[in-house]
LUMLUMDREN-2810 file (N, C-alpha, C; in Angstrom, 1 decimal):
<atoms>
<atom><aa>M</aa><ch>A</ch><at>N</at><xx>-16.5</xx><yy>-10.5</yy><zz>45.8</zz></atom>
<atom><aa>M</aa><ch>A</ch><at>CA</at><xx>-15.7</xx><yy>-9.5</yy><zz>46.4</zz></atom>
<atom><aa>M</aa><ch>A</ch><at>C</at><xx>-14.3</xx><yy>-9.4</yy><zz>45.8</zz></atom>
<atom><aa>R</aa><ch>A</ch><at>N</at><xx>-13.8</xx><yy>-8.3</yy><zz>45.6</zz></atom>
<atom><aa>R</aa><ch>A</ch><at>CA</at><xx>-12.4</xx><yy>-8.1</yy><zz>45.1</zz></atom>
<atom><aa>R</aa><ch>A</ch><at>C</at><xx>-11.4</xx><yy>-8.2</yy><zz>46.2</zz></atom>
<atom><aa>S</aa><ch>A</ch><at>N</at><xx>-10.3</xx><yy>-8.8</yy><zz>45.9</zz></atom>
<atom><aa>S</aa><ch>A</ch><at>CA</at><xx>-9.2</xx><yy>-8.9</yy><zz>46.9</zz></atom>
<atom><aa>S</aa><ch>A</ch><at>C</at><xx>-8.4</xx><yy>-7.6</yy><zz>46.7</zz></atom>
<atom><aa>A</aa><ch>A</ch><at>N</at><xx>-7.7</xx><yy>-7.2</yy><zz>47.8</zz></atom>
<atom><aa>A</aa><ch>A</ch><at>CA</at><xx>-6.9</xx><yy>-6.1</yy><zz>47.8</zz></atom>
<atom><aa>A</aa><ch>A</ch><at>C</at><xx>-5.4</xx><yy>-6.5</yy><zz>48.0</zz></atom>
<atom><aa>M</aa><ch>A</ch><at>N</at><xx>-4.5</xx><yy>-5.7</yy><zz>47.3</zz></atom>
<atom><aa>M</aa><ch>A</ch><at>CA</at><xx>-3.1</xx><yy>-5.9</yy><zz>47.5</zz></atom>
<atom><aa>M</aa><ch>A</ch><at>C</at><xx>-2.5</xx><yy>-4.7</yy><zz>48.1</zz></atom>
<atom><aa>R</aa><ch>A</ch><at>N</at><xx>-1.8</xx><yy>-4.9</yy><zz>49.2</zz></atom>
<atom><aa>R</aa><ch>A</ch><at>CA</at><xx>-1.1</xx><yy>-3.8</yy><zz>49.8</zz></atom>
<atom><aa>R</aa><ch>A</ch><at>C</at><xx>0.3</xx><yy>-3.7</yy><zz>49.1</zz></atom>
<atom><aa>T</aa><ch>A</ch><at>N</at><xx>0.6</xx><yy>-2.4</yy><zz>48.9</zz></atom>
<atom><aa>T</aa><ch>A</ch><at>CA</at><xx>1.9</xx><yy>-2.1</yy><zz>48.2</zz></atom>
<atom><aa>T</aa><ch>A</ch><at>C</at><xx>2.4</xx><yy>-0.7</yy><zz>48.6</zz></atom>
<atom><aa>S</aa><ch>A</ch><at>N</at><xx>3.7</xx><yy>-0.5</yy><zz>48.3</zz></atom>
<atom><aa>S</aa><ch>A</ch><at>CA</at><xx>4.3</xx><yy>0.8</yy><zz>48.5</zz></atom>
<atom><aa>S</aa><ch>A</ch><at>C</at><xx>4.7</xx><yy>1.3</yy><zz>47.1</zz></atom>
<atom><aa>M</aa><ch>A</ch><at>N</at><xx>4.6</xx><yy>2.6</yy><zz>46.9</zz></atom>
<atom><aa>M</aa><ch>A</ch><at>CA</at><xx>5.1</xx><yy>3.1</yy><zz>45.6</zz></atom>
<atom><aa>M</aa><ch>A</ch><at>C</at><xx>5.7</xx><yy>4.5</yy><zz>45.8</zz></atom>
<atom><aa>S</aa><ch>A</ch><at>N</at><xx>6.6</xx><yy>4.8</yy><zz>44.9</zz></atom>
<atom><aa>S</aa><ch>A</ch><at>CA</at><xx>7.2</xx><yy>6.1</yy><zz>44.9</zz></atom>
<atom><aa>S</aa><ch>A</ch><at>C</at><xx>6.5</xx><yy>7.0</yy><zz>43.9</zz></atom>
<atom><aa>L</aa><ch>A</ch><at>N</at><xx>6.2</xx><yy>8.2</yy><zz>44.3</zz></atom>
<atom><aa>L</aa><ch>A</ch><at>CA</at><xx>5.5</xx><yy>9.2</yy><zz>43.5</zz></atom>
<atom><aa>L</aa><ch>A</ch><at>C</at><xx>6.4</xx><yy>10.4</yy><zz>43.2</zz></atom>
<atom><aa>D</aa><ch>A</ch><at>N</at><xx>6.2</xx><yy>10.9</yy><zz>42.0</zz></atom>
<atom><aa>D</aa><ch>A</ch><at>CA</at><xx>6.9</xx><yy>12.2</yy><zz>41.7</zz></atom>
<atom><aa>D</aa><ch>A</ch><at>C</at><xx>6.4</xx><yy>13.3</yy><zz>42.6</zz></atom>
<atom><aa>D</aa><ch>A</ch><at>N</at><xx>7.3</xx><yy>14.2</yy><zz>43.0</zz></atom>
<atom><aa>D</aa><ch>A</ch><at>CA</at><xx>7.0</xx><yy>15.3</yy><zz>44.0</zz></atom>
<atom><aa>D</aa><ch>A</ch><at>C</at><xx>5.8</xx><yy>16.1</yy><zz>43.5</zz></atom>
<atom><aa>D</aa><ch>A</ch><at>N</at><xx>5.7</xx><yy>16.3</yy><zz>42.2</zz></atom>
<atom><aa>D</aa><ch>A</ch><at>CA</at><xx>4.5</xx><yy>17.2</yy><zz>41.8</zz></atom>
<atom><aa>D</aa><ch>A</ch><at>C</at><xx>3.2</xx><yy>16.5</yy><zz>41.9</zz></atom>
<atom><aa>I</aa><ch>A</ch><at>N</at><xx>3.2</xx><yy>15.2</yy><zz>42.0</zz></atom>
<atom><aa>I</aa><ch>A</ch><at>CA</at><xx>1.9</xx><yy>14.4</yy><zz>42.1</zz></atom>
<atom><aa>I</aa><ch>A</ch><at>C</at><xx>1.4</xx><yy>14.3</yy><zz>43.5</zz></atom>
<atom><aa>V</aa><ch>A</ch><at>N</at><xx>2.3</xx><yy>14.3</yy><zz>44.5</zz></atom>
<atom><aa>V</aa><ch>A</ch><at>CA</at><xx>1.9</xx><yy>14.1</yy><zz>45.9</zz></atom>
<atom><aa>V</aa><ch>A</ch><at>C</at><xx>0.8</xx><yy>15.0</yy><zz>46.3</zz></atom>
<atom><aa>P</aa><ch>A</ch><at>N</at><xx>0.8</xx><yy>16.3</yy><zz>46.1</zz></atom>
<atom><aa>P</aa><ch>A</ch><at>CA</at><xx>-0.4</xx><yy>17.1</yy><zz>46.6</zz></atom>
<atom><aa>P</aa><ch>A</ch><at>C</at><xx>-1.7</xx><yy>16.7</yy><zz>45.9</zz></atom>
<atom><aa>V</aa><ch>A</ch><at>N</at><xx>-1.6</xx><yy>16.3</yy><zz>44.6</zz></atom>
<atom><aa>V</aa><ch>A</ch><at>CA</at><xx>-2.8</xx><yy>15.9</yy><zz>43.9</zz></atom>
<atom><aa>V</aa><ch>A</ch><at>C</at><xx>-3.3</xx><yy>14.6</yy><zz>44.5</zz></atom>
<atom><aa>V</aa><ch>A</ch><at>N</at><xx>-2.4</xx><yy>13.7</yy><zz>44.8</zz></atom>
<atom><aa>V</aa><ch>A</ch><at>CA</at><xx>-2.8</xx><yy>12.4</yy><zz>45.3</zz></atom>
<atom><aa>V</aa><ch>A</ch><at>C</at><xx>-3.4</xx><yy>12.5</yy><zz>46.7</zz></atom>
<atom><aa>K</aa><ch>A</ch><at>N</at><xx>-3.0</xx><yy>13.5</yy><zz>47.5</zz></atom>
<atom><aa>K</aa><ch>A</ch><at>CA</at><xx>-3.6</xx><yy>13.7</yy><zz>48.8</zz></atom>
<atom><aa>K</aa><ch>A</ch><at>C</at><xx>-5.0</xx><yy>14.3</yy><zz>48.7</zz></atom>
<atom><aa>R</aa><ch>A</ch><at>N</at><xx>-5.0</xx><yy>15.3</yy><zz>47.8</zz></atom>
<atom><aa>R</aa><ch>A</ch><at>CA</at><xx>-6.3</xx><yy>16.0</yy><zz>47.6</zz></atom>
<atom><aa>R</aa><ch>A</ch><at>C</at><xx>-7.4</xx><yy>15.2</yy><zz>47.0</zz></atom>
<atom><aa>Y</aa><ch>A</ch><at>N</at><xx>-7.1</xx><yy>14.4</yy><zz>46.0</zz></atom>
<atom><aa>Y</aa><ch>A</ch><at>CA</at><xx>-8.1</xx><yy>13.7</yy><zz>45.2</zz></atom>
<atom><aa>Y</aa><ch>A</ch><at>C</at><xx>-9.0</xx><yy>12.8</yy><zz>46.1</zz></atom>
<atom><aa>P</aa><ch>A</ch><at>N</at><xx>-8.5</xx><yy>11.9</yy><zz>46.9</zz></atom>
<atom><aa>P</aa><ch>A</ch><at>CA</at><xx>-9.4</xx><yy>11.1</yy><zz>47.8</zz></atom>
<atom><aa>P</aa><ch>A</ch><at>C</at><xx>-10.1</xx><yy>11.9</yy><zz>48.8</zz></atom>
<atom><aa>A</aa><ch>A</ch><at>N</at><xx>-9.5</xx><yy>13.0</yy><zz>49.4</zz></atom>
<atom><aa>A</aa><ch>A</ch><at>CA</at><xx>-10.1</xx><yy>13.8</yy><zz>50.4</zz></atom>
<atom><aa>A</aa><ch>A</ch><at>C</at><xx>-11.4</xx><yy>14.5</yy><zz>49.8</zz></atom>
<atom><aa>Q</aa><ch>A</ch><at>N</at><xx>-11.3</xx><yy>15.0</yy><zz>48.6</zz></atom>
<atom><aa>Q</aa><ch>A</ch><at>CA</at><xx>-12.4</xx><yy>15.6</yy><zz>47.9</zz></atom>
<atom><aa>Q</aa><ch>A</ch><at>C</at><xx>-13.5</xx><yy>14.7</yy><zz>47.6</zz></atom>
<atom><aa>R</aa><ch>A</ch><at>N</at><xx>-13.3</xx><yy>13.4</yy><zz>47.5</zz></atom>
<atom><aa>R</aa><ch>A</ch><at>CA</at><xx>-14.3</xx><yy>12.4</yy><zz>47.2</zz></atom>
<atom><aa>R</aa><ch>A</ch><at>C</at><xx>-14.7</xx><yy>11.5</yy><zz>48.3</zz></atom>
<atom><aa>S</aa><ch>A</ch><at>N</at><xx>-14.1</xx><yy>11.7</yy><zz>49.5</zz></atom>
<atom><aa>S</aa><ch>A</ch><at>CA</at><xx>-14.4</xx><yy>10.9</yy><zz>50.7</zz></atom>
<atom><aa>S</aa><ch>A</ch><at>C</at><xx>-14.2</xx><yy>9.4</yy><zz>50.5</zz></atom>
<atom><aa>V</aa><ch>A</ch><at>N</at><xx>-13.0</xx><yy>9.1</yy><zz>49.8</zz></atom>
<atom><aa>V</aa><ch>A</ch><at>CA</at><xx>-12.7</xx><yy>7.7</yy><zz>49.6</zz></atom>
<atom><aa>V</aa><ch>A</ch><at>C</at><xx>-11.3</xx><yy>7.5</yy><zz>50.1</zz></atom>
<atom><aa>T</aa><ch>A</ch><at>N</at><xx>-10.9</xx><yy>6.3</yy><zz>50.3</zz></atom>
<atom><aa>T</aa><ch>A</ch><at>CA</at><xx>-9.5</xx><yy>6.0</yy><zz>50.7</zz></atom>
<atom><aa>T</aa><ch>A</ch><at>C</at><xx>-8.5</xx><yy>6.3</yy><zz>49.6</zz></atom>
<atom><aa>L</aa><ch>A</ch><at>N</at><xx>-7.3</xx><yy>6.4</yy><zz>49.9</zz></atom>
<atom><aa>L</aa><ch>A</ch><at>CA</at><xx>-6.2</xx><yy>6.6</yy><zz>48.9</zz></atom>
<atom><aa>L</aa><ch>A</ch><at>C</at><xx>-6.2</xx><yy>5.4</yy><zz>48.0</zz></atom>
<atom><aa>G</aa><ch>A</ch><at>N</at><xx>-6.3</xx><yy>4.2</yy><zz>48.5</zz></atom>
<atom><aa>G</aa><ch>A</ch><at>CA</at><xx>-6.3</xx><yy>3.0</yy><zz>47.7</zz></atom>
<atom><aa>G</aa><ch>A</ch><at>C</at><xx>-7.4</xx><yy>3.0</yy><zz>46.6</zz></atom>
<atom><aa>K</aa><ch>A</ch><at>N</at><xx>-8.6</xx><yy>3.4</yy><zz>47.1</zz></atom>
<atom><aa>K</aa><ch>A</ch><at>CA</at><xx>-9.8</xx><yy>3.4</yy><zz>46.2</zz></atom>
<atom><aa>K</aa><ch>A</ch><at>C</at><xx>-9.5</xx><yy>4.5</yy><zz>45.1</zz></atom>
<atom><aa>A</aa><ch>A</ch><at>N</at><xx>-9.0</xx><yy>5.6</yy><zz>45.5</zz></atom>
<atom><aa>A</aa><ch>A</ch><at>CA</at><xx>-8.7</xx><yy>6.7</yy><zz>44.5</zz></atom>
<atom><aa>A</aa><ch>A</ch><at>C</at><xx>-7.7</xx><yy>6.3</yy><zz>43.5</zz></atom>
<atom><aa>V</aa><ch>A</ch><at>N</at><xx>-6.6</xx><yy>5.7</yy><zz>43.9</zz></atom>
<atom><aa>V</aa><ch>A</ch><at>CA</at><xx>-5.6</xx><yy>5.2</yy><zz>43.0</zz></atom>
<atom><aa>V</aa><ch>A</ch><at>C</at><xx>-6.2</xx><yy>4.1</yy><zz>42.1</zz></atom>
<atom><aa>S</aa><ch>A</ch><at>N</at><xx>-7.0</xx><yy>3.2</yy><zz>42.6</zz></atom>
<atom><aa>S</aa><ch>A</ch><at>CA</at><xx>-7.6</xx><yy>2.2</yy><zz>41.7</zz></atom>
<atom><aa>S</aa><ch>A</ch><at>C</at><xx>-8.5</xx><yy>2.8</yy><zz>40.7</zz></atom>
<atom><aa>D</aa><ch>A</ch><at>N</at><xx>-9.3</xx><yy>3.8</yy><zz>41.1</zz></atom>
<atom><aa>D</aa><ch>A</ch><at>CA</at><xx>-10.2</xx><yy>4.5</yy><zz>40.2</zz></atom>
<atom><aa>D</aa><ch>A</ch><at>C</at><xx>-9.5</xx><yy>5.2</yy><zz>39.1</zz></atom>
<atom><aa>L</aa><ch>A</ch><at>N</at><xx>-8.4</xx><yy>5.9</yy><zz>39.5</zz></atom>
<atom><aa>L</aa><ch>A</ch><at>CA</at><xx>-7.6</xx><yy>6.6</yy><zz>38.5</zz></atom>
<atom><aa>L</aa><ch>A</ch><at>C</at><xx>-6.9</xx><yy>5.7</yy><zz>37.5</zz></atom>
<atom><aa>V</aa><ch>A</ch><at>N</at><xx>-6.4</xx><yy>4.6</yy><zz>38.0</zz></atom>
<atom><aa>V</aa><ch>A</ch><at>CA</at><xx>-5.7</xx><yy>3.6</yy><zz>37.1</zz></atom>
<atom><aa>V</aa><ch>A</ch><at>C</at><xx>-6.7</xx><yy>3.1</yy><zz>36.1</zz></atom>
<atom><aa>R</aa><ch>A</ch><at>N</at><xx>-7.9</xx><yy>2.7</yy><zz>36.6</zz></atom>
<atom><aa>R</aa><ch>A</ch><at>CA</at><xx>-8.9</xx><yy>2.1</yy><zz>35.7</zz></atom>
<atom><aa>R</aa><ch>A</ch><at>C</at><xx>-9.3</xx><yy>3.2</yy><zz>34.7</zz></atom>
<atom><aa>R</aa><ch>A</ch><at>N</at><xx>-9.5</xx><yy>4.4</yy><zz>35.1</zz></atom>
<atom><aa>R</aa><ch>A</ch><at>CA</at><xx>-9.8</xx><yy>5.5</yy><zz>34.1</zz></atom>
<atom><aa>R</aa><ch>A</ch><at>C</at><xx>-8.7</xx><yy>5.7</yy><zz>33.1</zz></atom>
<atom><aa>G</aa><ch>A</ch><at>N</at><xx>-7.5</xx><yy>5.6</yy><zz>33.6</zz></atom>
<atom><aa>G</aa><ch>A</ch><at>CA</at><xx>-6.4</xx><yy>5.8</yy><zz>32.7</zz></atom>
<atom><aa>G</aa><ch>A</ch><at>C</at><xx>-6.2</xx><yy>4.7</yy><zz>31.6</zz></atom>
<atom><aa>L</aa><ch>A</ch><at>N</at><xx>-6.6</xx><yy>3.5</yy><zz>32.0</zz></atom>
<atom><aa>L</aa><ch>A</ch><at>CA</at><xx>-6.4</xx><yy>2.4</yy><zz>31.1</zz></atom>
<atom><aa>L</aa><ch>A</ch><at>C</at><xx>-7.6</xx><yy>2.3</yy><zz>30.2</zz></atom>
<atom><aa>T</aa><ch>A</ch><at>N</at><xx>-8.7</xx><yy>2.9</yy><zz>30.4</zz></atom>
<atom><aa>T</aa><ch>A</ch><at>CA</at><xx>-9.9</xx><yy>2.8</yy><zz>29.5</zz></atom>
<atom><aa>T</aa><ch>A</ch><at>C</at><xx>-10.0</xx><yy>4.0</yy><zz>28.6</zz></atom>
<atom><aa>V</aa><ch>A</ch><at>N</at><xx>-9.2</xx><yy>5.1</yy><zz>28.8</zz></atom>
<atom><aa>V</aa><ch>A</ch><at>CA</at><xx>-9.4</xx><yy>6.2</yy><zz>27.9</zz></atom>
<atom><aa>V</aa><ch>A</ch><at>C</at><xx>-8.7</xx><yy>5.9</yy><zz>26.6</zz></atom>
<atom><aa>P</aa><ch>A</ch><at>N</at><xx>-9.5</xx><yy>6.0</yy><zz>25.5</zz></atom>
<atom><aa>P</aa><ch>A</ch><at>CA</at><xx>-9.0</xx><yy>5.7</yy><zz>24.2</zz></atom>
<atom><aa>P</aa><ch>A</ch><at>C</at><xx>-7.9</xx><yy>6.8</yy><zz>23.8</zz></atom>
<atom><aa>G</aa><ch>A</ch><at>N</at><xx>-6.9</xx><yy>6.3</yy><zz>23.1</zz></atom>
<atom><aa>G</aa><ch>A</ch><at>CA</at><xx>-5.9</xx><yy>7.3</yy><zz>22.7</zz></atom>
<atom><aa>G</aa><ch>A</ch><at>C</at><xx>-6.4</xx><yy>8.1</yy><zz>21.5</zz></atom>
<atom><aa>P</aa><ch>A</ch><at>N</at><xx>-5.8</xx><yy>9.3</yy><zz>21.3</zz></atom>
<atom><aa>P</aa><ch>A</ch><at>CA</at><xx>-6.2</xx><yy>10.1</yy><zz>20.2</zz></atom>
<atom><aa>P</aa><ch>A</ch><at>C</at><xx>-5.9</xx><yy>9.5</yy><zz>18.9</zz></atom>
<atom><aa>T</aa><ch>A</ch><at>N</at><xx>-6.9</xx><yy>9.5</yy><zz>18.0</zz></atom>
<atom><aa>T</aa><ch>A</ch><at>CA</at><xx>-6.7</xx><yy>9.0</yy><zz>16.7</zz></atom>
<atom><aa>T</aa><ch>A</ch><at>C</at><xx>-7.3</xx><yy>10.0</yy><zz>15.6</zz></atom>
<atom><aa>R</aa><ch>A</ch><at>N</at><xx>-6.9</xx><yy>9.7</yy><zz>14.4</zz></atom>
<atom><aa>R</aa><ch>A</ch><at>CA</at><xx>-7.6</xx><yy>10.5</yy><zz>13.3</zz></atom>
<atom><aa>R</aa><ch>A</ch><at>C</at><xx>-7.6</xx><yy>9.5</yy><zz>12.1</zz></atom>
<atom><aa>V</aa><ch>A</ch><at>N</at><xx>-8.5</xx><yy>9.7</yy><zz>11.1</zz></atom>
<atom><aa>V</aa><ch>A</ch><at>CA</at><xx>-8.5</xx><yy>8.8</yy><zz>10.0</zz></atom>
<atom><aa>V</aa><ch>A</ch><at>C</at><xx>-8.0</xx><yy>9.6</yy><zz>8.8</zz></atom>
<atom><aa>V</aa><ch>A</ch><at>N</at><xx>-7.0</xx><yy>9.0</yy><zz>8.1</zz></atom>
<atom><aa>V</aa><ch>A</ch><at>CA</at><xx>-6.4</xx><yy>9.6</yy><zz>6.9</zz></atom>
<atom><aa>V</aa><ch>A</ch><at>C</at><xx>-6.5</xx><yy>8.5</yy><zz>5.8</zz></atom>
<atom><aa>N</aa><ch>A</ch><at>N</at><xx>-7.2</xx><yy>8.9</yy><zz>4.8</zz></atom>
<atom><aa>N</aa><ch>A</ch><at>CA</at><xx>-7.5</xx><yy>8.1</yy><zz>3.6</zz></atom>
<atom><aa>N</aa><ch>A</ch><at>C</at><xx>-8.0</xx><yy>6.7</yy><zz>4.0</zz></atom>
<atom><aa>G</aa><ch>A</ch><at>N</at><xx>-8.9</xx><yy>6.7</yy><zz>5.0</zz></atom>
<atom><aa>G</aa><ch>A</ch><at>CA</at><xx>-9.5</xx><yy>5.5</yy><zz>5.4</zz></atom>
<atom><aa>G</aa><ch>A</ch><at>C</at><xx>-8.7</xx><yy>4.7</yy><zz>6.4</zz></atom>
<atom><aa>V</aa><ch>A</ch><at>N</at><xx>-7.5</xx><yy>5.2</yy><zz>6.8</zz></atom>
<atom><aa>V</aa><ch>A</ch><at>CA</at><xx>-6.7</xx><yy>4.4</yy><zz>7.7</zz></atom>
<atom><aa>V</aa><ch>A</ch><at>C</at><xx>-6.6</xx><yy>5.2</yy><zz>9.0</zz></atom>
<atom><aa>T</aa><ch>A</ch><at>N</at><xx>-6.8</xx><yy>4.4</yy><zz>10.1</zz></atom>
<atom><aa>T</aa><ch>A</ch><at>CA</at><xx>-6.8</xx><yy>5.0</yy><zz>11.5</zz></atom>
<atom><aa>T</aa><ch>A</ch><at>C</at><xx>-5.4</xx><yy>5.3</yy><zz>11.9</zz></atom>
<atom><aa>I</aa><ch>A</ch><at>N</at><xx>-5.1</xx><yy>6.5</yy><zz>12.2</zz></atom>
<atom><aa>I</aa><ch>A</ch><at>CA</at><xx>-3.7</xx><yy>6.9</yy><zz>12.6</zz></atom>
<atom><aa>I</aa><ch>A</ch><at>C</at><xx>-3.8</xx><yy>7.2</yy><zz>14.1</zz></atom>
<atom><aa>F</aa><ch>A</ch><at>N</at><xx>-2.9</xx><yy>6.6</yy><zz>14.9</zz></atom>
<atom><aa>F</aa><ch>A</ch><at>CA</at><xx>-2.8</xx><yy>6.8</yy><zz>16.4</zz></atom>
<atom><aa>F</aa><ch>A</ch><at>C</at><xx>-1.8</xx><yy>8.0</yy><zz>16.6</zz></atom>
<atom><aa>A</aa><ch>A</ch><at>N</at><xx>-2.2</xx><yy>9.0</yy><zz>17.4</zz></atom>
<atom><aa>A</aa><ch>A</ch><at>CA</at><xx>-1.3</xx><yy>10.0</yy><zz>17.8</zz></atom>
<atom><aa>A</aa><ch>A</ch><at>C</at><xx>-0.5</xx><yy>9.6</yy><zz>19.0</zz></atom>
<atom><aa>L</aa><ch>A</ch><at>N</at><xx>0.8</xx><yy>9.4</yy><zz>18.8</zz></atom>
<atom><aa>L</aa><ch>A</ch><at>CA</at><xx>1.7</xx><yy>9.0</yy><zz>19.9</zz></atom>
<atom><aa>L</aa><ch>A</ch><at>C</at><xx>2.4</xx><yy>10.2</yy><zz>20.5</zz></atom>
<atom><aa>P</aa><ch>A</ch><at>N</at><xx>2.9</xx><yy>10.0</yy><zz>21.8</zz></atom>
<atom><aa>P</aa><ch>A</ch><at>CA</at><xx>3.7</xx><yy>11.1</yy><zz>22.4</zz></atom>
<atom><aa>P</aa><ch>A</ch><at>C</at><xx>4.9</xx><yy>11.3</yy><zz>21.5</zz></atom>
<atom><aa>D</aa><ch>A</ch><at>N</at><xx>5.5</xx><yy>12.5</yy><zz>21.6</zz></atom>
<atom><aa>D</aa><ch>A</ch><at>CA</at><xx>6.7</xx><yy>12.9</yy><zz>20.9</zz></atom>
<atom><aa>D</aa><ch>A</ch><at>C</at><xx>7.8</xx><yy>12.1</yy><zz>21.2</zz></atom>
<atom><aa>D</aa><ch>A</ch><at>N</at><xx>7.9</xx><yy>11.5</yy><zz>22.4</zz></atom>
<atom><aa>D</aa><ch>A</ch><at>CA</at><xx>9.1</xx><yy>10.7</yy><zz>22.7</zz></atom>
<atom><aa>D</aa><ch>A</ch><at>C</at><xx>8.9</xx><yy>9.3</yy><zz>22.4</zz></atom>
<atom><aa>S</aa><ch>A</ch><at>N</at><xx>7.9</xx><yy>8.9</yy><zz>21.7</zz></atom>
<atom><aa>S</aa><ch>A</ch><at>CA</at><xx>7.7</xx><yy>7.5</yy><zz>21.3</zz></atom>
<atom><aa>S</aa><ch>A</ch><at>C</at><xx>8.8</xx><yy>7.1</yy><zz>20.3</zz></atom>
<atom><aa>C</aa><ch>A</ch><at>N</at><xx>9.1</xx><yy>5.8</yy><zz>20.3</zz></atom>
<atom><aa>C</aa><ch>A</ch><at>CA</at><xx>10.1</xx><yy>5.4</yy><zz>19.3</zz></atom>
<atom><aa>C</aa><ch>A</ch><at>C</at><xx>9.4</xx><yy>5.3</yy><zz>17.9</zz></atom>
<atom><aa>R</aa><ch>A</ch><at>N</at><xx>10.1</xx><yy>5.6</yy><zz>16.9</zz></atom>
<atom><aa>R</aa><ch>A</ch><at>CA</at><xx>9.6</xx><yy>5.6</yy><zz>15.6</zz></atom>
<atom><aa>R</aa><ch>A</ch><at>C</at><xx>9.4</xx><yy>4.1</yy><zz>15.1</zz></atom>
<atom><aa>V</aa><ch>A</ch><at>N</at><xx>8.3</xx><yy>3.9</yy><zz>14.4</zz></atom>
<atom><aa>V</aa><ch>A</ch><at>CA</at><xx>8.1</xx><yy>2.6</yy><zz>13.8</zz></atom>
<atom><aa>V</aa><ch>A</ch><at>C</at><xx>8.3</xx><yy>2.8</yy><zz>12.3</zz></atom>
<atom><aa>T</aa><ch>A</ch><at>N</at><xx>9.4</xx><yy>2.1</yy><zz>11.8</zz></atom>
<atom><aa>T</aa><ch>A</ch><at>CA</at><xx>9.8</xx><yy>2.2</yy><zz>10.5</zz></atom>
<atom><aa>T</aa><ch>A</ch><at>C</at><xx>9.5</xx><yy>1.0</yy><zz>9.7</zz></atom>
<atom><aa>A</aa><ch>A</ch><at>N</at><xx>9.5</xx><yy>1.0</yy><zz>8.4</zz></atom>
<atom><aa>A</aa><ch>A</ch><at>CA</at><xx>9.3</xx><yy>-0.1</yy><zz>7.6</zz></atom>
<atom><aa>A</aa><ch>A</ch><at>C</at><xx>10.3</xx><yy>-1.2</yy><zz>7.9</zz></atom>
<atom><aa>A</aa><ch>A</ch><at>N</at><xx>11.5</xx><yy>-0.8</yy><zz>8.1</zz></atom>
<atom><aa>A</aa><ch>A</ch><at>CA</at><xx>12.6</xx><yy>-1.8</yy><zz>8.5</zz></atom>
<atom><aa>A</aa><ch>A</ch><at>C</at><xx>12.2</xx><yy>-2.5</yy><zz>9.8</zz></atom>
<atom><aa>K</aa><ch>A</ch><at>N</at><xx>11.8</xx><yy>-1.8</yy><zz>10.8</zz></atom>
<atom><aa>K</aa><ch>A</ch><at>CA</at><xx>11.4</xx><yy>-2.4</yy><zz>12.1</zz></atom>
<atom><aa>K</aa><ch>A</ch><at>C</at><xx>10.2</xx><yy>-3.4</yy><zz>11.9</zz></atom>
<atom><aa>I</aa><ch>A</ch><at>N</at><xx>9.2</xx><yy>-3.0</yy><zz>11.1</zz></atom>
<atom><aa>I</aa><ch>A</ch><at>CA</at><xx>8.1</xx><yy>-3.8</yy><zz>10.8</zz></atom>
<atom><aa>I</aa><ch>A</ch><at>C</at><xx>8.6</xx><yy>-5.1</yy><zz>10.1</zz></atom>
<atom><aa>A</aa><ch>A</ch><at>N</at><xx>9.4</xx><yy>-5.0</yy><zz>9.1</zz></atom>
<atom><aa>A</aa><ch>A</ch><at>CA</at><xx>10.0</xx><yy>-6.1</yy><zz>8.4</zz></atom>
<atom><aa>A</aa><ch>A</ch><at>C</at><xx>10.7</xx><yy>-7.0</yy><zz>9.3</zz></atom>
<atom><aa>G</aa><ch>A</ch><at>N</at><xx>11.5</xx><yy>-6.5</yy><zz>10.2</zz></atom>
<atom><aa>G</aa><ch>A</ch><at>CA</at><xx>12.2</xx><yy>-7.3</yy><zz>11.2</zz></atom>
<atom><aa>G</aa><ch>A</ch><at>C</at><xx>11.3</xx><yy>-8.0</yy><zz>12.1</zz></atom>
<atom><aa>L</aa><ch>A</ch><at>N</at><xx>10.2</xx><yy>-7.4</yy><zz>12.6</zz></atom>
<atom><aa>L</aa><ch>A</ch><at>CA</at><xx>9.2</xx><yy>-8.1</yy><zz>13.4</zz></atom>
<atom><aa>L</aa><ch>A</ch><at>C</at><xx>8.5</xx><yy>-9.2</yy><zz>12.6</zz></atom>
<atom><aa>D</aa><ch>A</ch><at>N</at><xx>8.2</xx><yy>-8.9</yy><zz>11.4</zz></atom>
<atom><aa>D</aa><ch>A</ch><at>CA</at><xx>7.6</xx><yy>-9.8</yy><zz>10.5</zz></atom>
<atom><aa>D</aa><ch>A</ch><at>C</at><xx>8.5</xx><yy>-11.1</yy><zz>10.3</zz></atom>
<atom><aa>D</aa><ch>A</ch><at>N</at><xx>9.8</xx><yy>-10.9</yy><zz>10.1</zz></atom>
<atom><aa>D</aa><ch>A</ch><at>CA</at><xx>10.7</xx><yy>-12.0</yy><zz>10.0</zz></atom>
<atom><aa>D</aa><ch>A</ch><at>C</at><xx>10.7</xx><yy>-12.8</yy><zz>11.2</zz></atom>
<atom><aa>E</aa><ch>A</ch><at>N</at><xx>10.6</xx><yy>-12.2</yy><zz>12.4</zz></atom>
<atom><aa>E</aa><ch>A</ch><at>CA</at><xx>10.6</xx><yy>-12.9</yy><zz>13.7</zz></atom>
<atom><aa>E</aa><ch>A</ch><at>C</at><xx>9.4</xx><yy>-13.9</yy><zz>13.8</zz></atom>
<atom><aa>Q</aa><ch>A</ch><at>N</at><xx>8.3</xx><yy>-13.5</yy><zz>13.2</zz></atom>
<atom><aa>Q</aa><ch>A</ch><at>CA</at><xx>7.1</xx><yy>-14.3</yy><zz>13.3</zz></atom>
<atom><aa>Q</aa><ch>A</ch><at>C</at><xx>7.1</xx><yy>-15.5</yy><zz>12.4</zz></atom>
<atom><aa>E</aa><ch>A</ch><at>N</at><xx>8.0</xx><yy>-15.5</yy><zz>11.4</zz></atom>
<atom><aa>E</aa><ch>A</ch><at>CA</at><xx>8.0</xx><yy>-16.7</yy><zz>10.4</zz></atom>
<atom><aa>E</aa><ch>A</ch><at>C</at><xx>8.9</xx><yy>-17.8</yy><zz>11.0</zz></atom>
</atoms>
């Protein structure tokens, strides 16, 4: 049996109506609905495409850029 954790969270105003509607439409508790949605969100593969045999991940526009210098810096940290 899974254990449950009680918690409080703040939600964006535009999400509140959806959060209320979702469990009501499925006859589940709010906690069960949130757990299901989080699981679904974590298991959805990100969009990718293959370019010249290399898999490219499509990142959101506001993602930080990964430059050769950043990679070199991370590589130096590993040594």
